[in-house]
N, C-alpha and C positions, 0 to 999 in steps of 0.2 A: 774508467770504471762505471761511470753513470751510463754511458752508451751501451756497455756490455750488459747492464741490468735492464736496459730498455730494448731487448732484442726485437720485440714486435715492431718497434718504431723504426728499426733500421732496415727492415726487409719489405718485400712485396707481400701484402696480406694473403695473396693466393698461395704463397709458400707454406703457410701454416695450415692449409687444408690438404696439401699434397702429401703423398706417402714418401717418406724419406728412407732410402735404402742405406745400408752400411757398405761403402765401396769395397772395403777389403774382405767383405763376405759375399761378393758376387762371383759366382762360379759359372764360367762359360755363358755369360750373359744372363743367367738366372739369379734372381734375388733370393738368397737363402735366408736373409733376415732384413727386416725393415721396422720402422716405427710402428706400423699397424700390426705387424707380426707380434711384436712385443706386447702391444696393448691387448691383442686377442688372447695371448698366453696369460697375461696378468688378469684379465677378466675371467678366464677359465679357472685360474687358481683361486680367485676371490669366491667364485661360486662353489668350488669344491671344498673350500675351507669353511666358509660362512654357512653354506647350505646345511651340512650335517649338524653344525652347532645349533642353528635355529630349529631344525627338526627335532633335536634332542630336547630343546626347551619347550617345544609345543607338545611333544608326545606325552602319553600317560606315564606318570611316575609310579612304579610299583612299590617303591620304598615309602611312599606317603599314603595316608589314609583319608577317607572322607572326600569332600569336594576339592581339597587342595591338590589332589593327585591329577586333576583335570585342568588346573589353572596353568596357563602359559607363564613361564618365568622370564622376566626381563622386558623392558619396554620396547627394545628393538625387535625381539621375537614377537611380541604382541602386535607391533606395527606390520610385520611381514605376514602374520596370520590374518590380520584384518584385510590386507591387500589380496591374499590368496582366496579368502572366503568371498570377498566382493567379486573378484574375477570369475570364480566358479559359479556362485549362486545367482548373481545379478546379471552378469554378462554372457556367460556361456550356456548355463542350463536352459534358459528360455529358447536358445537356438538348437541345442543338441539333445535336450531331454535325457532319455535313459543312457545315451552314449557319452554323457558328460564326463563321467569318471574314467572312461577309457581314454579320452583325448586330453584330459587336464594335465597329466605329466608333460606331454609335448608342448601344450600351450603355455604352461607355467615356465617351462624351460626357454621357450621363445621370448616371452615377456622379460624375464629376469636377465637373460643373456644380452638382449638388446639394451635394456635399461642400464646394466652395469657398464657396458661399453660406452653408452652415451655419457654417463656420469664421469667415468674415468677420462673421457675426452675433454671434459671441462677443466681438468687439472693440467696446468701448463708444464707437463713433463718435457716436452720438446724444447721449450724455451729455457727451462732449468738446465738441461744438458748443454745447450749452446752457450749459456752464460758461464757454466763451470768448465767447459772444455772448448778452447779455441779451435782444436783440431776438428771436432765434430761440427762446429759452426762453419768453419772454412769449407768443409766437404759437404755441407748441408745434409749431414747424416744424423741418425738417431736410433738408439737401441729401443727406446720406447717413445711414445708421443703421438699426437694427433688423435683423431677419432676413427676407430676402425669402421664404424657404421657410416662414415662419410666416404668410404671407398665403394665404388659401384661393384667391385669384384666381391667384396664381403656381402653386400646386400643381395647380389645376384645368387650367391651360394645359398643364403638363407631362403631366397625365393624358390630356388630349385628344390630344396628340401621340402618346402611347403607344398610345391606343385606335386611332388611324389606322394606325400602323405595324403593330400586332398583327393587325388585321383584313385589311389589304392583304397582309401576309405570309401569312396563312391562305388568302386567295383565290389568291395566286400559287402556293402549295404544293399546295393541294387542287383548284384550279380552282373556278369559280363553282358548278357543280353539287355538287361535293364539299363545298364550304363550306356550302351550304344543307342538304345531307344531314347535316352535322355538327350542325346545330341540332336534329335529331331525337333526338340522344343514343343512336342505335342501338336505340331502343325500337320495339316493334310499331306499326303504322300507327294502330291505334285509340287509342293513347296520345299521338299527335302533338298533338292539340289542347291537351294539358296541357304536354307537353315543349317544344314550340316556343316558346310565350310565356315559359316559365321560362328556357330557354337564351338567348333574346333579352334578357331582363331581366338575366341573369348577365353577358352581354357588356358591358352598361353599368355594372353594379355593380362589376366588377373595377377599372376605372380610377377610379371614384368612391371605392372603398376606398383606393386608392393615394394619392389627393389628401387625403383626410381623415386617413389615418394620418400622413403627413408633416406636415401642418398641425398636428394635435393634439400630436404629440410635441415639435415645436419650440416651440410656444406654451407648453405646460405647463412645460417646463424653464426658459424665460426668465421666466415669472411667478414661479416658485419662487426663482430667483436674485434677481430684483428685490425680492421680499419680504424675503429675507435681508439684502440690502443696506439696505433700509429700516429693518429692526430695528437693524442696525449703526449707521446714522446716528442713529436715535433714542437709542441707547445713548450715543453721543458727546455728544449734546446734554445728556443727563442727567448724564453724567460731568463736563461743564463746569460744571454748576450747583453742584457740591461737595456736602458733607454725605453723606447717605444715598445720594443720586444717584450719588456717586462710586463706591460699591461696586456698586450695582444696574446703573448705566450701563456700568461697566467690564465686568461679567460678561456683560451682554447683547451688548456689542460683540465681546468675545472669542469667545463661543460662536457668534454669527452669522457672524463672519469666518471661523472655522475651518470651519463648515458650508458657507459659500459657496465656499471653496476646494475642498472635497471635491465639491460639486455641479458646480463648473466643470470638474473633471476628468471627472466623469460626463457632462456635456454634450459634452465633446470626444469621448468614446467614442460617444455617441448621434449626433453629427454624422457619424461614419464609418458607424455601424450603419444609420442611416436612408437614407443614400445607397446602401449595399449592398442593403438590403431593397427599395428602389424598383427598382434595376437587376435584382436577382435575380427578383423577381416578374414583371417585364416579360419576362425570358427564359422564365420558366415559362409565361406566357400565350402567348408565341409558340410554345413547344414543344407546347402543347395542341392547336393548330390544325395538325396534321401527320399524315402517314400513320403509323399505329402498327402496325408489323410487327416490332418488336423481339422480342416474345414468340415469334413463329414462328421467327425466326433463332436465338434462344436455344435453343428446343426442338430445332431441327435440329442445332445445335452439340453439345448434350448427347448426342443420339442418335449423332452422328458420333463423339464422344469415347468413348461407351459401346461402339460397335462396335470401335474400336481397342483399347479395354481388354479386350474379350472375346477378340479375336484374339491380343493380347499374352499373355493368360493361357493360351491354348491352346498358343502357342509355348513359353512357359515350362514348361508341363506336359510338352510333348513332349521 
């Protein structure tokens, strides 16, 4: 029973970052269901259920009067509201300006979908199923479990969606001719044979980097956690053997358990960080395909302010 409860200690740590299909649900070699499929569905359900409830708590209450009708009800809804406002006003609006409200639904969706998947991935659903069902453990199968965002297929799909949105937004903002001119990088015509291929390559490299960054960060953290739990389980086995193993096993278990708790908190931080980075870089890529006339406006503003300052100085002198 002890070994069944220490599933992480019994297996290769890499098994806990792999996608586990359900063998009896494989049709003609195609996986119709796997642990990551279950997690994606679970994440979608969480967003579809929690999202409207939070929106209802944040929205204006017509049944109330005064300032209370505008006050968000519930601390969880207040936390989500703070996150949303921070992402919109502090992170995205400086980049997208007047286009912020147009793209925020997409960017919020990206952020919260990745975040929920990352957090659900920290719940040991895979190990719980293996502990409760010897059949699932024997077949290395799972209906739920793992972290969907540590699958390069999932992160690639997110990156492809981002690629489509970014480039369509660029064409809409610049026009097709302006979008194609953007590929020249503003360089002289004789450098275009070099610049255009480089810019086209960069267009594909950006979403590729998004996919690999999210995949690599989520995978590395989970492998480290699984390894620490494996050491903790090995220590328990040695501890149970008595004698010298009592001291060595107890020390290994204690150190590994403390380290695992610390890494778990770090993983929780990374879950938020990676969701933020994916959303932020998407906003950056959208902003890059836009008319860049802020410098001119800024210079004009400084000149205008300088003129006022000069006249003010003259009036003061007079």
